[in-house]
C-alpha positions as CSV (number, residue, x, y, z in Angstrom):
1,M,0.0,0.0,0.0
2,F,2.8,2.4,0.8
3,H,4.3,1.9,-2.7
4,L,0.9,3.0,-4.2
5,A,0.8,6.0,-1.9
6,Q,4.2,7.0,-3.1
7,E,3.2,6.4,-6.7
8,W,0.1,8.5,-6.3
9,R,2.2,11.2,-4.6
10,K,0.2,11.0,-1.3
11,V,3.3,10.8,0.8
12,D,6.5,12.7,0.8
13,K,8.7,10.4,2.8
14,A,10.2,7.1,1.6
15,L,10.5,4.1,3.9
16,P,13.9,2.6,4.4
17,T,14.7,-0.4,2.2
18,V,14.6,-3.8,3.9
19,K,17.7,-5.8,3.0
20,M,18.1,-9.5,3.4
21,L,20.9,-11.0,5.4
22,P,23.3,-13.4,3.7
23,G,21.6,-16.8,3.4
24,E,18.0,-15.5,3.8
25,R,15.5,-16.8,1.3
26,H,12.7,-14.5,2.0
27,R,12.0,-11.2,3.8
28,E,10.3,-10.8,7.1
29,R,9.5,-7.6,8.9
30,V,7.8,-7.2,12.2
31,L,6.1,-3.9,13.0
32,T,7.2,-2.1,16.2
33,V,4.6,-1.2,18.7
34,E,5.0,2.4,17.7
35,E,4.5,1.6,14.0
36,E,1.4,-0.4,14.7
37,A,-0.1,2.4,16.8
38,L,0.7,4.9,14.0
39,Y,-0.9,2.6,11.4
40,F,-4.1,2.2,13.4
41,A,-4.3,5.9,14.0
42,A,-4.0,6.6,10.3
43,A,-6.5,3.8,9.4
44,T,-9.2,5.4,11.5
45,S,-8.4,9.0,10.5
46,E,-10.9,11.3,8.9
47,K,-8.9,11.3,5.7
48,M,-9.0,7.5,5.4
49,E,-12.8,7.5,6.0
50,Q,-13.2,9.6,2.9
51,H,-11.8,6.7,0.8
52,S,-13.2,3.6,2.4
53,A,-15.9,2.3,4.7
54,P,-15.4,3.6,8.2
55,R,-13.1,1.3,10.2
56,L,-12.8,-1.3,7.4
57,L,-9.0,-0.9,7.0
58,H,-8.6,-0.9,10.8
59,D,-10.6,-4.1,11.2
60,V,-8.8,-5.9,8.4
61,A,-5.3,-4.8,9.7
62,S,-6.3,-5.9,13.2
63,I,-7.3,-9.4,12.0
64,L,-4.0,-9.7,10.0
65,L,-1.8,-8.6,12.9
66,D,-3.6,-10.4,15.7
67,C,-4.2,-13.7,13.9
68,G,-1.0,-13.7,11.7
69,L,-3.1,-14.2,8.6
70,R,-1.8,-13.5,5.1
71,P,-3.9,-10.8,3.2
72,E,-5.4,-13.4,0.8
73,E,-6.4,-15.6,3.7
74,C,-8.2,-12.7,5.4
75,F,-10.0,-11.6,2.2
76,R,-11.3,-15.2,1.7
77,L,-12.8,-15.3,5.3
78,R,-16.5,-15.9,5.5
79,T,-18.9,-16.3,8.5
80,E,-18.7,-20.1,8.1
81,N,-14.9,-20.0,8.7
82,V,-15.6,-19.0,12.4
83,R,-16.5,-22.1,14.4
84,N,-16.4,-22.7,18.1
85,G,-14.6,-19.4,18.7
86,R,-11.8,-20.2,16.2
87,I,-11.0,-19.0,12.7
88,E,-10.5,-22.0,10.4
89,I,-8.2,-21.5,7.5
90,Q,-9.0,-24.4,5.0
91,Y,-6.3,-23.8,2.4
92,G,-3.5,-21.4,1.5
93,K,-0.2,-20.7,0.0
94,T,1.9,-23.4,1.9
95,D,1.4,-26.8,3.4
96,N,1.2,-25.2,6.9
97,A,-1.6,-22.8,5.8
98,R,-4.4,-25.1,7.1
99,R,-4.9,-24.2,10.7
100,R,-7.3,-23.1,13.5
101,I,-6.7,-19.8,15.1
102,P,-8.3,-19.0,18.5
């Protein structure tokens, strides 16, 4: 999303580039507590509500962060995926994608 914001010239600041360490096969980045708070503040701001349903971005981000879901897993969620207080992920990108999340 940030790359699109840069492309659309909605932000002036560029984020630092994440570099992989020698031997790494994929990138991982964990948000700091401060970054998460800033993100949620921006997601519920007046400006954001002009572009999307109120709190939608906040709710989706909350599910992604709290449950450790991939975006495509979150977007596929339906009411029937919630059973006995757990979110059931039936299929996904990897062999470990099938899981139940409390």
